[in-house]
N, C-alpha and C positions, 0 to 999 in steps of 0.2 A: 466623621465617622471612622473609629479602626480598619484598616481592610488585612487581610492574613488569607493565609492560606486554611484550609480548618486542620488539626494535629489532628493524626492517622493512631486509633488506637492499636496500640499492640498488645495484641492475642495472637492465641494459637491457630484463630479461623485465618484473620489477616496474615498470619505467619503461611498457611498451608494454602489461602488463595494465590502464594508467590511462589511456593515449592510444593513437592510431595512429601510425603514419610523419606520415599526412600530416598530423595535425595540428602532427606536429614540424616540416616544411618551410612548412606555412601562421602559425604563431605567428612564424617566427627568417626568413622572409622578410623584407624590408624592404617591398616591392613587395606588394601584397594583390594587385593587376589581372593570375595567372597560370593561363593552365591545366594540369592536369595532358598531357605526352606535345607540348604546342607550345611552341615557342623563346618566349623573355622578356629581359626587361633581366637584367642580371648583378647579382647581389645586392656580388657583388667588388671591382667598378670602375662609372665611371663612364660609361656610352659612348653612342655613337649608334644604334648598329644590334644590334640583339637578339643576344644568345648563349650564355646558359643556359638551358640543360631541363629539365624533375624529370619524368621519365618510366617508362613499367612494363613494358617492355619483356619484361621475365622475370618477371614475377610478382610481383614487389617494387616501391618504388618507391626507383630513383636518380636523382643527379644529378650532370652536366657541364655546364663550362664548355666553349663548345670554342676560345673564344681562351687558354685554358691548362687542356688537360687532365689535368694533375696535381690539378684542384681535380674531385676525383668522389669516388662511392660512396654511400652509406647517407646515413639523416639523423640519425645521430651525426654520419658524419664531416661533416658538413653545417656541422653547430653545431662542430667541432671548428676547422674552418677558417675558418668565419665570424668567430671568437669570438679565435683563435689561442689554442686554451686548448691544454695540453700536454698530458696523458693522458686515459686514459679515466674518468681517477673524476673528473677534474676536468670534465668533460662530462657525465658524468648528476650528478654536482651545481650544474652550473648549467644544465639543461634540470629537474632538480624543482625550483629556489627562483625560476626564471623565467616557467615553467609554474604553477607556488605547486599543485604536485602531491600536499604535503605528506607525500611520503615520509619524509626526511630535516628538511629546510624547513615551512615554515608552508605550509597549505593558503589557496588563494584559491579563486575563482568558476570554475576554470579545467573545470568539470562542465558551467557556462549558457554557456560560451565557444564552448566546441567543438559546442556542442549547438547555434548559432549559422546555423552553417551544413553542408554539405548531402556527407557524405561521399561519395567518389567509389566507384566500382566496383572493382579492381583486382585483375585477370588477366591472366597472358600474352597482350601481345599482338607480332604485327609492325609494321616502323617503316616505315611508306609513304615510298617517295622518287618523284620524280618530277622529271624532266629536261630540259630543253630545250637540243637539241644546238646545233652552230655545226660551220663550216669548219676542217680547221687549220688554224694559225698557223704563221708557217715556222717559227718559235721550238717548235711541237710536234711540229715535223717532223725538224727537226731533233737534237731526244732522242733519239725511236725512232730516226734514223738512225744516232747515235751506236753504241747497240745491232743494227744493222744488220734493221732493223726498216723498210719502208717505207708508204708511204700505203693498197697493195693489203692487204702483211699485216692493218694494223690494221682495216681492214676485215671481211679471213674471219675476225676472234677480236672481233668485235662490240668494237670497243676504240671512242669519241669522245672528239670533242672538247666540252667543258664550256659554254654561253653561263651559264645558269641552272639553278638546282639548291634543289627547294620537301623539305624536312623536315616531314614530318606536316604536310602543305599549308601552311609555314610557308615562307620566304621564305630559305635559308640562307646565313647569311654570308661569303663566299669572296671572297679578294683578288685583283684583275685583275693584279697581280704579278706571280700563283700562276700557276703548270702545273699543271692540273688537269683528268684524265680519268675518261671511268665504262667501265666496264664491264657490258657489259649483257647479262645471264642467263637469256635468256625471262623476261622481268615482274618481274626480281630486279636491285637495280643495289649497286656496289662500285663506289666513290670512291675513284681516286689520285693523290693531292697528291705526288708524289716527292720535292721539296728540304720538305715539311712537317716540321714536328714530331715524334719516333718514332708518341704517339700519334694525332697526327692526320693522321694522312698514309693514311690505311684508313676515315676518315669521312666522310659515314657508310656504310656498311653492312649490308642484307639481305638477301645471297646465304647460305644454307641450306650449311650447314658441309661437307658432304658432297657438296655442286658438285663435277665434276672440270673439267679444261679438257681439252682432248684425249680424250677418251673413245673417240671412235669410230675413233679413229688405231692404238688399242689391238686388232688382230683380228689371230687366230693369229700370232702374233710370237714371238721365239727369247727377247727380251728387253722388258720393258716398263720404259724411265727414268721416275721419277717424280719432277718435282721439287715447288718448295714455294710455286712462284708462277706469273702468266700469263708473267710475262715469261721468266721463266726459259725454261719452254714451250717457248716461241716462240724463243727463242737455241736453244736443241737440237734443233728440230724441223727447225734449217738441217743439222743435220750427223748428227741420227738421228731419223730419223720416227715411230719409236716412241715416242712420249715423251707424255706427261700431266703432270696438275700437279692436284696437289690445294688447299685453300686456306690451310692457314698448314700448320707442326710439327706440330701438334698430333693425337694420339691420334682426337680422334673424328671427322677426317673420312673413316676407315676404317668406312666402316659396313661390318656383314654386308656387303650387297648390293653393294657397292664394290670389297671386298674378292673376295668369290667371282666379281666379273665382273676380276677382272684376273687373278684367280689359271687364271681357264675359259680366257685365249685369250694368254695369256705363257708361256711356258715357266717362264724364269723372271723377278725382277720386283729391281729393282733405285732405291735408292733416292739422292736426291742433293739433300738440306739444306745448310744453310751449315754453313760448316768452323767456326764457332767456339764455343764451350764450350755454348752451347743445341744450337748447330744436331746437335752430335754425340753428344748427353747424350737428346737426341729419338730420333735417329734408333739408337742402343742399343737401347732401350727396341722403340724396333717394329721392327726389323729384328728382334728377339728374340721378340719375341710373334710376327710373321708370317710368320717364315723369310724374311723380305726379304736379298738382297746392300746395300750399299753402295758407296757412291763419290760423295767429296767435291772440292773445288778443294784442288789440295795447301796446305799448311800453309804452303808460303815466300811464297806467296799477300800470305799476312794481314800482314804487313810496308807493305803496299800498299793498306791496308784492299781487299782483296777477300777474299767471302769465299764469290759463287757463281759460279754459270755465265755470268747474264748480264754481271758485271761483270768476268770475266774477257774475254766479248768483245770488250766493249767497248778493255781494256788491251790485248791483244796480239794479237784475229782472229779469228776462225772455227776459221782453221787451224790455229791452236793449242790449238785443243778435240776438234780430231779426232785429229791425232796424238797428242794424249794417253790419248782414246777409243783409238786403235788400239793403244796399248802394252797397255793395261788389256785386252785382247782382247775390248771391248767392239762394236769395229768391226774386221772381217776385212780 
């Protein structure tokens, strides 16, 4: 009979039985002078202003590079991205060998090394955002004027121009050349950079996902028009006062409390998400689940890159939207 030691499977779980995600980040971060939830210098490029964060917002350690938000994920993604590894198996082998865990490779003194520093307590936490505001620039006002919003509209909707932004008490890198607005919600901030990259446009953001814009406008309505963004809500309100907005196109925005409120204060609920494939798929799921109706920008506008009511208003004016809603029987 052939005898021998059973070979241990190399998986994420077997690695995390020996070391923590913090150990992995700490081992592979070139700069050891970093703290959890504080912006530090990126390991992916040389830079003069810190733009990289390892944090535990959701109770698990994750990272994000604010200057390239494709570089984000957990500790295994970090090693894969940092060392340009092709597969998860490559990542696991690299960690095992580099840290000397001895699962498949040679065991080194990783236990002595990992005990030489204190493990942080990893609990779910909220992001802390501080904003220093400034007067709106002419460029900023011109941007909002294209969507038929004036400075009074911006003030009424708690929209501010940002001079300086602090994320977890660390100065957040903003370009002087970019438009940046702060949406304020009773102690919470959602930062909007309209011309930023897709994953950067709404960062940082600590607004609870169940907060609704214009909730107070939905009172004894025949129809509640539910938009997917503050800007869409602001535009629709110009032609249809019973308008509100959720934080995104996800189902999590519709908490039991929000759903009960909408049903109690309107006879009919109409969802107005984007007219692209993602928006339509999300709308189909939500309308079926909650018995909502759905109204999107006509498909023919997609050839102009228009998929929401805000961009339609910019393209053709509020009158075009009003005529459309009359045709749909939403406005009498």
